[in-house]
C-alpha positions in Angstrom: 101.2 97.7 110.2 99.9 100.3 109.1 101.1 101.4 105.7 100.0 104.1 104.1 100.8 106.1 100.8 104.1 107.4 100.5 105.6 105.2 103.0 109.2 103.3 102.7 108.6 99.0 102.7 111.7 97.8 103.4 111.8 93.5 103.4 114.5 91.4 105.3 116.1 88.7 103.2 115.7 84.8 104.9 118.5 84.4 103.5 122.8 85.3 104.0 123.7 86.0 100.7 120.8 87.6 99.4 120.0 91.6 100.4 116.4 92.8 101.2 114.3 95.1 99.0 112.9 99.2 99.7 110.5 100.2 97.9 107.8 102.8 98.0 103.8 102.0 98.6 102.3 103.7 95.9 98.6 102.3 97.3 97.1 101.0 100.3 95.1 97.8 98.6 93.6 96.7 101.5 94.5 96.7 105.3 93.1 93.3 106.6 95.2 91.0 105.3 97.7 94.1 104.9 97.6 94.3 100.0 100.0 96.7 98.8 101.4 98.2 95.1 104.9 99.2 96.1 107.5 100.4 93.6 110.8 98.6 94.6 114.1 100.2 94.2 114.6 98.5 90.5 112.1 100.5 89.4 109.2 97.1 88.8 106.0 97.7 90.7 104.2 95.3 92.4 101.2 94.3 94.4 102.8 93.0 97.6 101.1 91.0 101.0 104.0 90.8 103.4 103.9 88.0 106.1 104.7 88.5 109.6 107.7 89.5 110.3 109.6 90.1 107.1 108.8 93.4 106.7 109.1 96.8 108.3 107.2 100.0 107.5 109.2 103.5 107.6 106.7 106.3 107.8 107.3 108.8 105.4 109.4 111.9 106.1 107.3 115.6 106.7 108.9 118.3 105.1 108.5 121.6 106.5 108.4 124.6 104.8 109.9 127.6 105.8 
């Protein structure tokens, strides 16, 4: 998993009744094992260390200038 500042991280829920989490990666603290500073959709910021298979990284969309 390669994460970059500005990418979106999506955490899948392990329980049926619980929704997943989404946030924006504000800082990559360490590549291996991954340690990320994430600002979650609810406004909180935390250091997150994803386990195998629980997180999906969506690359930041590049904007075109016209």
